[in-house]
C-alpha positions as CSV (number, residue, x, y, z in Angstrom):
1,M,196.7,51.4,44.2
2,T,196.1,54.3,46.7
3,V,199.0,56.8,46.7
4,S,200.0,58.1,50.1
5,A,201.1,61.8,50.6
6,I,202.1,61.0,54.1
7,E,203.4,57.9,55.8
8,V,204.0,57.8,59.6
9,I,205.9,54.7,60.7
10,D,206.3,53.7,64.3
11,L,206.5,57.3,65.4
12,G,207.5,58.1,68.9
13,K,208.4,61.3,71.1
14,R,209.8,61.2,74.5
15,Y,210.5,64.2,76.8
16,G,212.8,62.9,79.6
17,E,211.4,59.7,80.9
18,R,207.9,60.4,79.5
19,D,206.6,59.1,76.3
20,V,204.0,61.6,74.8
21,V,203.7,59.6,71.5
22,S,204.3,55.8,71.3
23,A,204.6,53.7,68.2
24,V,202.0,55.5,66.1
25,S,201.7,54.4,62.4
26,F,199.3,55.7,59.8
27,S,199.2,56.9,56.2
28,V,197.4,59.7,54.5
29,A,196.2,59.3,50.8
30,V,196.6,62.0,48.3
31,G,193.6,64.2,48.5
32,E,192.4,62.8,51.9
33,L,191.6,64.6,55.1
34,L,192.7,62.8,58.2
35,A,191.5,64.1,61.5
36,L,193.5,63.6,64.7
37,V,191.2,63.5,67.7
38,G,191.7,63.0,71.3
39,G,191.7,64.8,74.7
40,S,194.3,67.0,76.0
41,G,197.7,65.2,76.3
42,S,196.7,62.6,73.8
43,G,199.6,63.5,71.5
44,K,197.6,64.8,68.5
45,T,199.5,68.3,68.2
46,T,202.9,66.7,68.9
47,I,202.3,64.3,65.9
48,L,201.1,67.1,63.7
49,K,204.3,69.0,64.4
50,T,206.5,66.1,63.6
51,L,205.1,66.1,60.0
52,N,206.9,69.3,59.2
53,R,209.7,69.0,61.8
54,L,208.5,71.6,64.1
55,I,209.1,68.8,66.6
56,E,211.8,66.1,65.9
57,P,210.5,62.6,66.6
58,S,212.6,60.5,69.1
59,R,212.1,57.4,67.0
60,G,210.3,56.3,63.8
61,R,210.0,57.8,60.4
62,V,207.8,60.3,58.6
63,L,207.6,60.3,54.7
64,V,206.1,63.1,52.7
65,D,205.5,62.3,49.1
66,G,207.8,59.3,49.6
67,E,210.7,61.2,50.9
68,D,212.0,60.7,54.5
69,T,211.6,64.1,56.2
70,S,214.7,63.4,58.3
71,A,216.8,63.7,55.2
72,S,215.0,67.1,54.2
73,D,216.0,70.6,55.1
74,P,213.3,71.5,57.7
75,V,212.9,75.1,56.5
76,T,212.4,74.0,52.9
77,L,210.0,71.3,54.0
78,R,207.8,73.9,55.9
79,R,207.7,76.2,53.0
80,R,205.9,73.6,50.9
81,V,203.6,72.4,53.6
82,G,200.8,74.8,54.5
83,Y,200.3,75.2,58.3
84,V,197.4,76.8,60.0
85,F,198.0,77.6,63.6
86,Q,195.9,77.2,66.8
87,G,195.1,80.7,67.7
88,I,195.7,82.0,64.1
89,G,199.2,83.4,64.6
90,L,199.2,86.3,62.3
91,F,202.1,88.7,62.4
92,P,200.5,91.8,64.1
93,H,202.6,94.5,62.4
94,F,202.0,93.1,58.9
95,T,198.9,94.0,56.9
96,V,196.7,91.2,55.6
97,E,198.5,91.4,52.2
98,E,201.9,91.1,53.8
99,N,200.9,88.2,56.1
100,I,199.7,86.2,53.0
101,A,202.8,87.1,51.0
102,V,205.3,85.9,53.6
103,T,206.1,82.5,52.2
104,P,206.0,83.6,48.4
105,S,208.4,86.4,49.3
106,L,210.8,83.9,51.2
107,L,210.7,81.7,48.1
108,G,211.6,84.6,45.8
109,W,208.5,85.0,43.9
110,P,208.2,88.1,41.7
111,E,206.2,90.9,43.2
112,E,203.7,90.6,40.4
113,R,203.0,87.0,40.9
114,T,202.8,87.4,44.6
115,A,200.2,90.2,44.2
116,R,198.1,88.0,41.9
117,R,198.3,85.2,44.4
118,V,197.1,87.4,47.2
119,E,194.2,88.6,45.2
120,E,193.3,85.1,44.2
121,L,193.4,83.9,47.7
122,L,191.3,86.8,49.1
123,G,188.6,85.7,46.8
124,L,189.0,82.0,47.7
125,V,188.6,82.6,51.4
126,E,185.8,85.1,50.7
127,L,187.3,88.3,51.8
128,E,186.7,91.7,50.3
129,P,189.8,93.1,48.4
130,A,189.8,96.1,50.7
131,V,190.8,94.0,53.6
132,R,194.2,93.5,52.1
133,R,195.5,96.9,53.6
134,R,194.2,96.2,57.2
135,Y,196.1,94.9,60.1
136,P,195.0,91.8,62.1
137,S,193.8,93.9,64.9
138,E,191.3,95.6,62.6
139,L,189.7,92.2,61.7
140,S,187.0,90.0,63.3
141,G,188.1,86.5,64.6
142,G,186.6,84.8,61.6
143,Q,188.3,87.3,59.2
144,Q,191.7,86.6,60.9
145,Q,191.1,82.9,60.6
146,R,190.4,83.2,56.9
147,V,193.6,85.1,56.4
148,G,195.5,82.4,58.3
149,V,194.1,79.8,55.9
150,A,195.0,82.0,53.0
151,R,198.5,82.4,54.2
152,A,198.9,78.7,54.5
153,L,197.8,78.3,50.8
154,A,200.0,81.1,49.6
155,A,202.7,79.0,48.1
156,E,200.4,76.6,46.5
157,P,201.0,73.6,48.8
158,R,199.5,70.2,48.1
159,L,199.6,69.4,51.9
160,M,198.1,71.3,54.8
161,L,198.4,70.8,58.5
162,L,195.8,72.5,60.6
163,D,195.9,72.6,64.5
164,E,192.5,73.3,66.0
165,P,192.0,76.2,63.5
166,F,188.4,77.0,64.4
167,G,188.3,76.2,68.0
168,A,188.2,79.8,69.4
169,L,185.4,81.0,67.1
170,D,181.7,81.4,67.9
171,P,179.5,78.6,66.6
172,L,178.1,80.5,63.6
173,T,181.5,81.7,62.3
174,R,183.0,78.3,63.0
175,D,180.3,76.5,60.9
176,R,180.7,78.9,58.1
177,L,184.6,78.4,58.1
178,Q,184.3,74.7,58.3
179,Q,182.0,74.8,55.2
180,S,184.4,77.2,53.5
181,F,187.4,75.0,54.1
182,A,185.7,71.9,53.0
183,E,184.9,73.6,49.7
184,I,188.4,75.0,49.3
185,R,189.9,71.6,50.0
186,K,187.7,69.9,47.4
187,K,188.4,72.6,44.8
188,L,192.0,72.5,45.2
189,G,192.5,68.7,45.9
190,L,194.4,69.3,49.0
191,T,195.8,66.5,51.3
192,A,195.1,67.6,54.9
193,V,195.8,66.6,58.6
194,F,193.5,68.3,61.0
195,V,193.8,68.3,64.7
196,T,190.7,68.8,66.7
197,H,189.3,67.9,70.1
198,D,185.7,68.1,68.8
199,M,184.5,64.8,67.5
200,S,181.5,66.4,65.8
201,E,183.9,68.5,63.7
202,A,186.0,65.4,62.8
203,L,182.9,63.4,61.8
204,M,181.7,66.3,59.5
205,L,185.1,67.1,57.9
206,A,187.2,64.0,57.8
207,D,187.6,61.2,55.4
208,R,189.1,59.1,58.1
209,I,189.6,59.8,61.9
210,A,192.6,58.7,64.0
211,V,191.6,58.5,67.7
212,L,194.5,59.0,70.1
213,A,194.8,58.6,73.9
214,E,197.9,59.0,76.0
215,G,200.1,59.1,72.9
216,R,198.8,55.9,71.4
217,L,196.6,55.3,68.3
218,I,193.4,53.7,69.6
219,Q,191.2,53.5,66.5
220,L,191.6,54.6,62.8
221,G,188.7,54.5,60.5
222,T,186.0,56.4,58.4
223,P,183.3,58.3,60.3
224,H,180.9,55.5,59.5
225,E,183.2,52.8,60.8
226,L,183.7,54.7,64.1
227,L,180.1,55.4,64.6
228,T,179.0,51.8,63.8
229,A,181.9,49.9,65.4
230,P,183.8,51.9,68.1
231,N,186.4,49.5,69.4
232,S,186.7,50.8,73.0
233,D,184.9,52.6,75.8
234,Y,187.1,55.7,75.1
235,V,186.0,55.9,71.5
236,E,182.5,55.3,72.6
237,R,182.6,58.2,75.0
238,L,184.1,60.6,72.3
239,L,181.1,59.7,70.2
240,D,178.5,60.5,72.9
241,T,178.4,64.1,72.3
242,P,177.7,64.1,68.5
243,R,175.2,61.2,68.9
244,R,173.3,63.1,71.8
245,Q,173.3,66.3,69.6
246,A,171.9,64.3,66.5
247,R,169.2,62.7,68.8
248,I,168.1,66.1,70.3
249,L,167.9,67.5,66.8
250,D,165.8,64.6,65.5
251,E,163.5,64.9,68.6
252,T,163.1,68.6,68.1
253,L,162.2,68.2,64.4
254,A,159.7,65.6,65.3
255,K,158.0,67.7,67.8
256,G,157.8,70.6,65.3
257,S,156.2,68.4,62.6
258,K,153.3,67.4,64.9
C-alpha cells in the first residue's frame, strides 16, 4: 500500500466572490515529487501555500503525514516543512551561514550541531566553505538559489515545497540546479511539491504532474501518461513546447550524423 505524505481533499480558496481554487483533490506519496503546472492564475501557487498554511483554505482539508493541518500550529508546521521561495528570498543582512541556520536556531539547536549542519549542506548543494561568510549580494543568482535550497533543508525536513525556484536563472545554471536538486532529493528520499509554469521542467523532474487551469485540476498523471494520453486541448497545448524542442533536437542530431 502506498503511504501518502500529503493528502489534499476538496480544497477550495475564495477571495471575495472569486474562486481561485475549486474542489481540488490529490495525494503525494512518500518520496514522490509532484509538479503543479499551469499558466498564470491557474491556482498552483495558492495550492502550494495552503500546504503549510501560508494561505488558509476556504474549504476542504490538507493532511500532512496523516495529520489535519488545520489542527496544527502553523508556525510549527512551517518549521518542519522546507520551503524554497520564488525569487530566492534570502535575508540580505544575514551571511550565507546565518541564512541557512535560521530554522535550526529557531528550533533551539545547539550551536555546534547547527554549524555541522551548515557545513554539511554547503557540501550537499556544491558550494565552497568560504561562501559561508558572504552576503547574498556577493553571490551569483545560481549560488543564491543553492543557498535557498540549503536553508529549506536545514532542519532536516522530509517534505519540501518549491515555488518556481529556478525560473529566473539563465538556462545553463537552471539546468545544473535542476540536476543537483534531483540528485539531492534522491539521496535524501525527500517528498516534494514543485510549482512550475514550464512543462519541460515538470516532465524532467516530476514523478507525477498535476495540470491546473482556472483553479481546477484538469489532469493528474505521470509524464508518460500526459505525453501519450492528454485529456484536453489545454493539456495538449502545454505539451506542444517540449514536444517541439524534442523534435528540433532529433532533427538537428539527424542532420549532424549525415
